[in-house]
C-alpha positions in Angstrom: -9.7 8.0 -24.2 -8.3 4.5 -24.8 -9.1 1.6 -22.6 -5.5 1.6 -21.5 -5.9 5.2 -20.3 -9.1 4.3 -18.5 -7.3 1.4 -16.9 -4.4 3.6 -15.7 -6.7 6.2 -14.2 -9.0 3.6 -12.5 -5.9 2.0 -11.1 -4.8 5.3 -9.6 -8.3 6.0 -8.2 -8.7 2.6 -6.6 -5.3 3.0 -5.1 -6.2 6.3 -3.6 -9.4 4.8 -2.3 -7.7 1.9 -0.6 -5.3 4.3 1.1 -8.3 6.3 2.3 -9.9 3.1 3.7 -6.6 1.9 5.3 -5.9 1.9 9.0 -3.0 4.3 9.7 0.3 2.9 11.0 -0.3 4.8 14.3 -3.4 2.6 14.9 -1.3 -0.6 14.3 1.2 0.7 16.9 -1.6 1.5 19.3 -3.2 -1.9 18.8 0.2 -3.5 19.5 0.6 -1.4 22.7 -2.9 -2.6 23.8 -2.4 -6.3 23.4 1.2 -6.2 24.7 0.0 -4.5 27.8 -2.7 -7.1 28.3 -0.1 -9.8 27.8 2.2 -8.2 30.4 -0.6 -8.1 32.9 -1.6 -11.7 32.3 2.0 -12.9 32.6 3.3 -10.9 35.6 5.3 -13.0 38.1 2.5 -12.8 40.7 -0.2 -13.8 38.2 -2.0 -17.1 38.5 -1.2 -17.6 34.8 2.6 -17.1 35.2 3.3 -20.8 35.5 1.8 -21.3 32.0 4.0 -18.7 30.3 1.2 -16.8 28.6 1.9 -15.4 25.1 -0.4 -12.9 23.4 -0.3 -12.3 19.7 -2.6 -10.8 17.0 -4.8 -12.6 14.6 -7.4 -11.5 12.1 -7.3 -8.4 9.8 -4.8 -6.4 11.9 -2.3 -9.3 11.7 -3.0 -9.7 8.0 -2.8 -6.0 7.1 -6.3 -6.0 5.6 -8.1 -4.0 8.3 -10.2 -1.0 7.2 -11.4 2.1 9.0 -14.6 1.4 10.8 -17.9 2.6 9.4 -19.6 5.4 11.4 -19.0 5.1 15.1 -17.9 1.5 15.1 -14.7 0.5 17.0 -11.5 -0.8 15.7 -11.9 -4.6 16.3 -8.5 -6.1 17.3 -8.3 -9.9 17.7 -5.6 -11.5 19.8 -4.8 -15.0 21.1 -3.7 -15.7 24.7 -1.8 -18.9 24.5 -1.1 -20.8 27.7 1.3 -23.8 27.9 -1.1 -26.4 29.3 -1.8 -29.9 28.0 -5.3 -30.5 26.7 -5.9 -33.3 29.1 -5.0 -31.2 32.1 -7.7 -28.5 31.7 -11.2 -28.0 30.4 -12.4 -25.4 28.0 -14.5 -23.8 30.8 -11.6 -23.7 33.2 -9.3 -22.2 30.6 -11.7 -19.4 29.8 -12.3 -18.8 33.6 -8.6 -18.5 34.6 -7.9 -15.9 31.9 -11.1 -14.0 32.8 -10.3 -14.1 36.6 -6.9 -12.5 35.9 -8.5 -9.7 33.9 -11.1 -9.2 36.7 -8.5 -9.1 39.4 -9.2 -6.1 41.8 -5.8 -4.6 40.9 -6.5 -5.0 37.1 -7.0 -1.9 35.0 -9.2 -4.1 32.8 -11.7 -5.2 35.5 -14.3 -2.6 34.5 -13.5 -2.7 30.8 -14.9 -6.2 30.1 -17.9 -6.2 27.8 -19.9 -8.4 28.5 -18.7 -8.8 32.1 -18.9 -12.6 31.9 -17.2 -12.9 28.5 -18.5 -13.8 25.1 -18.9 -17.1 23.4 -15.2 -17.6 22.8 -13.4 -14.4 23.9 -13.0 -11.9 26.6 -13.6 -8.4 25.1 -11.7 -5.4 26.5 -13.4 -2.2 25.5 -11.3 0.9 25.8 -12.9 4.1 26.9 -10.0 6.4 26.1 -11.3 7.8 22.9 -9.2 5.4 20.8 -12.3 3.5 19.6 -10.6 0.2 20.2 -11.9 -3.1 21.5 -9.7 -6.1 22.0 -11.0 -9.6 21.8 -8.7 -12.0 23.8 -9.1 -15.6 22.8 -7.8 -18.1 25.4 -6.0 -21.0 23.8 -3.6 -23.9 24.4 -1.3 -25.8 22.0 -2.7 -28.4 19.7 -1.0 -31.5 18.3 0.5 -30.1 15.0 1.2 -33.7 13.8 -2.5 -34.0 12.9 -2.2 -31.2 10.4 1.1 -32.5 9.0 -0.6 -35.8 8.3 -3.2 -33.8 6.4 -0.5 -32.3 4.1 -0.1 -29.0 5.9 3.6 -28.0 5.9 5.3 -28.1 9.3 6.1 -24.4 9.2 2.4 -23.6 9.0 1.2 -26.5 11.3 3.5 -26.0 14.2 1.5 -23.2 15.9 -1.9 -24.9 15.8 -4.0 -24.2 18.9 -7.1 -25.4 20.7 -9.6 -22.7 21.7 -12.5 -22.2 24.0 -16.1 -22.1 22.8 -19.1 -22.0 25.2 -21.2 -24.0 22.8 -19.0 -27.1 23.1 -18.3 -27.0 26.9 -20.9 -29.5 27.9 -20.8 -31.8 24.9 -18.7 -34.7 23.7 -17.3 -32.6 20.9 -13.5 -32.3 20.9 -11.9 -28.9 21.6 -12.4 -26.4 18.7 -9.2 -25.9 16.8 -7.6 -22.9 15.1 -4.3 -21.9 13.6 -4.1 -18.1 13.1 -0.2 -18.0 13.0 -0.2 -20.6 10.3 -2.9 -18.8 8.4 -0.8 -15.6 8.5 2.2 -17.4 7.1 0.1 -19.0 4.3 -1.3 -15.6 3.5 2.1 -13.9 3.3 3.3 -16.7 1.1 0.5 -16.0 -1.4 1.9 -12.5 -1.9 5.5 -13.1 -1.1 6.9 -11.5 -4.3 5.0 -8.2 -3.9 5.5 -8.1 -0.2 9.2 -8.3 -0.5 9.2 -5.8 -3.4 7.1 -3.3 -1.3 9.4 -3.6 1.6 12.5 -2.9 -0.6 10.8 0.3 -1.9 10.0 1.5 1.6 13.5 0.5 2.9 15.1 2.5 0.0 13.0 5.6 0.8 13.8 5.4 4.5 17.5 4.4 3.9 16.9 1.4 6.1 17.6 -2.3 5.8 14.7 -4.4 4.4 14.6 -6.4 7.6 13.7 -3.3 9.6 10.5 -2.7 7.6 7.6 -4.2 9.5 4.7 -5.9 7.6 2.1 -3.2 8.6 4.2 -0.5 6.9 3.5 -1.8 3.4 0.5 -3.0 1.4 0.5 -5.4 -1.5 -2.2 -5.4 -4.3 -3.7 -8.4 -2.6 -4.2 -6.6 0.7 -5.6 -3.6 -1.1 -8.1 -5.7 -3.0 -9.3 -7.3 0.2 -9.7 -3.9 1.8 -11.8 -2.7 -1.1 -13.9 -5.9 -1.2 -14.6 -5.7 2.6 -15.7 -2.1 2.4 -17.9 -2.8 -0.7 -19.4 -5.7 1.2 -20.1 -3.5 4.2 -21.7 -0.7 2.2 -23.9 -3.2 0.3 -25.0 -5.4 3.3 -24.5 -3.2 6.3 -26.4 -4.7 9.2 -27.3 -7.9 7.4 -26.1 -10.9 9.4 -26.0 -13.0 6.2 -23.4 -10.8 4.5 -20.2 -12.4 3.1 -17.8 -13.0 6.0 -14.2 -11.7 6.0 -12.4 -15.0 6.3 -14.1 -16.4 3.2 -13.3 -13.2 1.2 -9.7 -13.2 2.4 -9.1 -16.9 1.8 -10.6 -16.9 -1.7 -8.9 -13.7 -2.7 -5.5 -15.0 -1.6 -6.0 -18.3 -3.4 -6.9 -16.4 -6.6 -4.0 -13.9 -6.4 -1.1 -14.4 -8.8 1.1 -11.6 -7.6 -0.3 -9.0 -10.0 1.5 -5.7 -9.6 -1.4 -3.3 -10.5 -4.4 -3.0 -8.3 -7.0 -3.0 -11.1 -5.3 -6.1 -12.7 -5.4 -7.9 -9.3 -9.0 -7.0 -8.7 -10.3 -8.1 -12.1 -8.3 -11.3 -11.9 -9.1 -12.1 -8.3 -12.9 -11.8 -8.5 -13.5 -14.5 -11.1 -10.7 -16.5 -9.5 -12.6 -16.4 -6.2 -15.5 -18.2 -7.9 -13.2 -20.9 -9.2 -11.6 -21.4 -5.8 -14.9 -22.5 -4.2 -15.3 -26.3 -4.2 -18.5 -28.3 -4.5 -18.7 -31.9 -3.3 -21.9 -33.9 -3.2 -23.9 -30.7 -3.2 -21.9 -29.1 -0.3 -20.0 -25.8 -0.9 -16.5 -25.9 0.5 -14.0 -23.1 1.3 -11.3 -25.1 3.1 -9.1 -23.5 5.6 -5.6 -23.7 3.9 -3.9 -24.5 7.2 -6.6 -26.9 8.5 -8.2 -28.8 5.6 -10.8 -30.3 7.8 -12.3 -26.9 8.5 -14.8 -25.5 6.0 -15.2 -21.7 6.3 -18.5 -22.0 4.3 -20.0 -24.7 6.6 -23.0 -22.5 7.4 -24.1 -22.2 3.7 -25.8 -25.6 3.8 -28.2 -24.7 6.6 -28.5 -21.0 5.7 -28.6 -20.9 1.9 -29.2 -17.2 1.9 -25.6 -16.7 2.9 -24.4 -18.5 -0.2 -26.8 -16.6 -2.4 -25.7 -13.2 -1.1 -22.1 -14.2 -1.6 -22.5 -15.0 -5.2 -24.8 -12.1 -5.9 -22.2 -9.7 -4.3 -19.2 -11.3 -6.1 -21.0 -11.0 -9.4 -21.8 -7.3 -8.8 -18.3 -6.5 -7.8 -16.9 -7.9 -11.1 -19.5 -6.2 -13.3 -19.1 -2.8 -11.6 -15.4 -2.6 -11.8 -15.3 -3.8 -15.4 -17.8 -1.1 -16.2 -15.5 1.6 -14.8 -13.1 0.8 -17.7 -15.7 2.0 -20.2 -16.4 5.6 -21.2 -19.9 5.4 -19.8 -18.7 3.9 -16.5 -15.8 6.2 -16.1 -17.9 9.3 -16.5 -19.8 8.3 -13.3 -16.8 7.0 -11.3 -17.4 9.6 -8.5 -21.0 8.5 -8.1 -20.0 4.9 -8.2 -17.4 5.3 -5.4 -19.9 7.2 -3.3 -22.5 4.5 -3.6 -20.2 1.5 -3.1 -17.5 2.8 -0.8 -18.9 5.8 1.1 -19.6 9.4 0.2 -16.8 10.9 2.4 -14.2 8.5 1.0 -15.4 9.2 -2.6 -15.1 12.9 -2.2 -11.6 12.7 -0.8 -10.5 10.4 -3.6 -12.1 12.5 -6.4 -10.7 15.8 -5.2 -7.2 14.2 -5.3 -7.9 12.7 -8.8 -9.3 16.0 -10.2 -6.2 17.8 -9.0 -4.0 15.2 -10.6 -6.0 15.0 -13.8 -6.5 18.8 -14.5 -4.2 18.9 -17.4 -5.7 15.7 -18.8 -9.2 17.0 -18.6 -8.3 20.0 -20.7 -7.3 17.6 -23.6 -10.7 16.1 -23.9 -11.0 13.4 -21.3 -14.3 13.0 -19.5 -14.9 15.6 -16.8 -14.7 14.1 -13.3 -17.4 15.4 -11.0 -16.6 15.4 -7.3 -19.7 14.2 -5.4 -21.0 16.9 -3.1 -21.9 16.3 0.5 -25.4 15.2 1.2 -27.5 15.3 4.4 -28.8 12.0 5.9 -32.2 12.5 4.2 -30.6 12.8 0.8 -28.4 9.8 1.5 -31.4 7.6 2.1 -32.7 8.4 -1.4 -29.3 8.3 -3.1 -29.8 6.2 -6.3 -27.8 3.1 -7.1 -25.5 3.1 -10.0 -26.9 0.9 -12.7 -24.4 -1.2 -14.6 -24.9 -3.5 -17.6 -25.0 -7.2 -16.8 -27.0 -10.4 -17.0 -30.6 -10.4 -15.9 -29.7 -13.0 -13.2 -26.6 -13.0 -11.0 -24.0 -15.5 -11.8 -24.6 -18.8 -10.1 -21.9 -21.5 -9.8 
């Protein structure tokens, strides 16, 4: 088989895998219903928050279209901002957190017994649903920030205008200014990085549904960039599950988006993005920088200096991802593609994908292509001893 043929089949397999990992549209609808309902309760006319015109909107992976199905019994983690129209000099962080929490704890609130922990987390109030949906919703209290600060730093007004100040228990009793964030601006920046493919995907779906493009919602389509990020996050989770130093999603997402050049094929995007992620990491005076694209003063890699193992794991992992997927384009690697997927993405997901591929490739196999073995199910004892797939590469991981 030629390399081009390997590339075509690996592209199909990874596409099937990303679809298997994806969150179904029904869950996006359900998430929207959850945070809209919380927003309605917070903003009811008799609410103590009503004078502040609360607005609730999503942030994080559900807003970016990069969420993946939870591993094991984990919940779907949905992040939302609760924005209150209050001037920063008219309220403290502690008071802002308290008034949102008090409304959620109101005796008439359906959420009063759903808060976990009861007194709130470091930044958010977490609503844990017990209806079998496997959802928890993190509600982040926030107020508007002065967007002009970001404009002065070179951030376009369209991305800067929705900047916010947020609560953080660790800064309540200090002289540190309010923590800042800009999730809406980040979403717009992210969409801009994949604008060509996003609009193309919406046109395809609109044509299939005989609908106007404007009617197609963002969560109904996926671009190669979103698919790559989903694959990278699940690969990360399988490799470092339970390790607090594992690469964090915001760094993965930011670097992948910076490296994306609107490639149309998934394998092309993956193999171009991974080395591009390395190049997008800055180093100044011995400090590693992954700047927030909509708040240049924020460094997503700020913990690397004090916790160097985080930096080491990130580069080790990124090196492994690149080597492994390049290896799949060789005859030796492609013959073990089912084993590789099971090791790196999950046995159940690999089995689903390889059954689909075997069905699609039956006529090709008869012509002399490598036989694709579907990994069989294993019991937990076998899984613990499941061997890693060895791939060729340098004796030491790439270091920047």
